[in-house]
C-alpha positions as CSV (number, residue, x, y, z in Angstrom):
1,M,125.9,91.9,107.1
2,N,125.2,88.3,108.2
3,A,122.3,86.2,107.1
4,R,119.8,87.2,110.2
5,N,120.4,91.1,109.7
6,T,119.6,91.1,106.3
7,F,116.5,88.9,106.5
8,D,115.6,90.7,109.3
9,K,116.2,94.3,106.7
10,E,113.7,92.7,104.0
11,L,111.0,91.9,106.4
12,E,111.6,95.8,107.9
13,L,111.3,96.7,104.0
14,L,108.3,94.4,104.1
15,H,106.3,96.2,106.3
16,V,107.4,99.6,105.4
17,D,105.1,98.5,102.0
18,L,102.2,97.1,103.7
19,I,102.0,100.6,105.7
20,K,102.2,102.0,102.0
21,M,99.9,99.7,100.3
22,G,97.3,100.6,103.3
23,G,97.9,104.2,103.1
24,M,96.7,104.4,99.4
25,A,93.9,101.8,100.1
26,E,93.0,104.3,103.0
27,D,93.2,107.3,100.6
28,A,91.1,106.0,98.0
29,I,88.2,104.6,100.4
30,D,88.0,108.3,101.6
31,N,88.3,109.9,98.5
32,S,85.4,107.6,96.7
33,V,83.5,108.3,99.7
34,K,84.1,112.4,99.5
35,A,83.7,112.3,96.0
36,L,80.3,110.3,96.8
37,L,79.2,112.2,99.8
38,T,80.2,115.7,97.3
39,S,79.3,114.7,94.4
40,D,82.6,115.9,93.3
41,G,83.4,114.1,90.0
42,K,87.6,115.6,89.9
43,A,87.9,113.2,93.4
44,A,85.9,110.3,92.2
45,E,87.9,110.3,88.7
46,S,91.4,111.0,90.7
47,V,90.5,107.2,92.8
48,V,89.9,105.3,89.5
49,S,92.9,106.6,87.6
50,H,94.9,105.9,90.7
51,D,93.7,102.3,91.1
52,D,96.6,101.1,89.0
53,E,99.2,101.9,91.8
54,V,97.9,100.0,94.6
55,D,97.2,97.3,91.8
56,E,101.1,97.4,91.3
57,M,102.3,97.6,95.1
58,E,100.8,94.5,95.5
59,K,102.9,92.6,92.9
60,R,105.8,94.6,94.4
61,I,104.7,93.3,98.2
62,E,104.0,89.7,96.4
63,A,107.6,89.5,94.6
64,R,109.3,90.2,98.3
65,C,107.5,88.2,99.9
66,L,107.7,85.0,98.0
67,N,111.5,86.1,97.3
68,L,111.9,86.1,100.4
69,I,110.5,82.2,101.5
70,L,112.4,80.8,98.3
71,R,115.8,82.7,99.2
72,Q,115.7,82.6,103.2
73,Q,113.4,79.7,104.1
74,P,112.1,81.4,106.7
75,V,110.7,79.0,109.8
76,A,107.7,80.0,112.3
77,T,107.6,83.4,113.6
78,D,109.2,85.0,110.1
79,L,107.1,82.2,107.8
80,R,103.6,84.1,109.8
81,K,104.8,87.4,108.9
82,I,105.3,86.8,105.4
83,S,102.4,84.4,104.6
84,S,100.1,86.9,107.1
85,A,101.3,89.8,104.6
86,L,100.2,87.8,101.2
87,K,97.0,87.3,102.7
88,M,96.7,90.9,103.6
89,I,97.4,92.5,100.6
90,T,95.3,90.5,98.9
91,D,92.3,91.9,100.8
92,I,94.1,95.9,100.7
93,E,94.1,95.5,96.4
94,R,90.4,94.9,97.2
95,I,89.6,97.7,99.3
96,G,91.4,99.6,96.5
97,D,88.3,98.0,93.6
98,N,86.1,98.3,95.8
99,A,86.9,101.8,96.4
100,A,87.4,102.7,92.5
101,D,83.7,100.7,91.8
102,I,82.2,103.5,94.0
103,A,84.0,106.4,92.8
104,E,83.1,104.9,89.2
105,I,79.2,104.8,90.4
106,S,78.7,108.4,91.8
107,L,80.2,109.5,88.5
108,S,76.4,108.4,86.9
109,I,74.4,108.9,89.7
110,E,72.1,111.8,88.3
111,G,68.9,113.0,90.0
112,E,67.9,112.5,93.4
113,P,70.3,113.2,96.5
114,L,71.5,110.5,97.8
115,E,70.7,111.2,101.0
116,N,66.7,111.8,100.7
117,M,66.8,108.6,98.7
118,V,69.4,106.0,101.6
119,K,69.7,108.0,104.9
120,H,71.5,104.8,106.5
121,I,74.6,105.6,104.0
122,P,76.2,107.9,104.9
123,Q,76.6,106.4,108.1
124,M,77.7,103.2,106.5
125,A,80.6,105.0,104.8
126,K,81.8,106.1,108.2
127,I,82.1,103.0,110.2
128,S,83.5,101.2,106.7
129,C,86.1,104.2,106.6
130,A,86.9,103.6,110.3
131,M,87.3,100.0,110.0
132,V,89.9,100.1,107.7
133,H,91.9,102.8,109.3
134,G,92.0,100.8,112.2
135,A,92.6,97.8,110.4
136,I,96.0,99.5,109.3
137,D,96.6,101.3,112.7
138,A,96.7,97.5,114.3
139,F,99.0,96.4,111.9
140,V,101.4,99.0,112.2
141,R,100.6,98.8,116.3
142,N,100.8,95.2,116.4
143,D,97.7,95.9,118.5
144,I,95.8,92.7,119.1
145,A,93.1,93.9,121.5
146,F,92.4,96.9,118.9
147,A,92.5,94.3,116.1
148,K,89.6,92.7,117.9
149,A,87.8,96.4,118.0
150,V,87.8,96.3,114.5
151,I,86.5,92.8,113.5
152,A,83.3,93.8,116.0
153,R,82.4,96.9,114.2
154,D,81.6,94.4,111.1
155,D,77.9,93.8,112.8
156,E,77.1,97.2,112.8
157,V,77.8,97.7,108.9
158,D,75.7,94.6,107.9
159,D,73.4,95.6,110.0
160,L,73.1,99.2,108.5
161,F,73.0,97.4,104.9
162,L,70.3,96.0,105.4
163,K,68.5,99.2,106.5
164,V,69.8,100.5,103.2
165,R,68.3,97.9,101.5
166,A,65.0,98.2,102.9
167,E,64.9,102.2,102.8
168,L,65.2,101.7,98.8
169,A,62.4,98.3,98.8
170,E,61.0,101.2,100.0
171,T,61.4,104.4,97.8
172,L,61.0,102.0,95.1
173,K,56.9,101.2,96.1
174,N,57.1,105.0,96.1
175,D,58.6,106.3,92.8
176,K,59.8,103.7,89.7
177,D,61.4,105.8,88.3
178,I,64.2,105.9,90.5
179,N,65.0,102.3,89.5
180,D,68.7,103.1,88.1
181,N,69.4,105.1,90.8
182,A,68.4,102.7,93.4
183,I,70.4,100.2,91.9
184,D,73.3,102.2,92.0
185,F,73.0,103.2,95.8
186,L,72.5,99.5,96.8
187,M,75.4,98.5,95.0
188,I,77.5,101.4,97.1
189,A,75.7,100.1,100.1
190,K,77.1,96.6,98.9
191,Y,80.6,97.7,98.3
192,L,80.6,99.6,101.8
193,E,80.1,96.2,103.0
194,R,82.8,94.3,101.6
195,I,85.3,96.5,102.6
196,G,84.2,96.2,106.2
197,D,84.6,92.3,105.3
198,H,88.0,92.9,104.0
199,A,88.7,95.2,107.0
200,V,87.6,91.9,109.2
201,N,90.1,89.8,106.9
202,I,93.1,92.0,107.8
203,C,93.0,92.2,111.0
204,E,92.1,88.5,111.2
205,W,95.6,87.6,109.4
206,I,97.0,90.5,112.4
207,L,95.8,87.4,114.9
208,F,97.5,85.3,113.3
209,M,100.6,87.1,112.8
210,E,100.6,87.5,116.1
211,T,99.1,84.3,117.6
212,G,100.0,81.9,115.6
213,V,95.8,81.4,115.4
214,H,93.3,82.2,112.8
215,K,89.5,81.1,112.5
216,D,90.2,79.7,109.0
217,I,93.1,77.3,109.9
218,K,93.7,74.1,111.5
219,I,96.5,72.8,112.3
220,I,97.1,69.1,112.0
């Protein structure tokens, strides 16, 4: 097998690992939201206990990328693929962290049902989950148009976060005894907003990988 064939094989393995890590993050956010909405303690505990697996996959992919750079000295398109992978795994790992954070909070919430306090959190969770699914799907398909569609949904999540914050502020005016739960729900909304942001970041690196253009990178 010549050097190019070996390199292509390594790139293919990198692609597979990224898909696998993305799937792990998808499962984490799906299960954490399920745990939150159904008060499923076992599901929440499972998300928390499996967070280390996402972290380990990040280290594995990072090592693969660095080995490719040091041993193969890629240029142009190949280097974009590897550098984009290094950026994407950071966001995927943080999605896993945020999912674990939501799961941990859901284990501590008592009393007032979520839907009675903040009716927009379920909708926010649904869109954030869809954005993560979409980002991974866009990567698998190398689909620029789909990546842009995911990015466009971020405004929906941001708008819903403002509504959740307003809902909680209004609720606190009427019932001072739910202060702890209000803080918990606000933190959950913030984590969901961050998950949406990380999905956007993944999509922006997909665009960079395919086009060589990124909004935060200027070629001098």
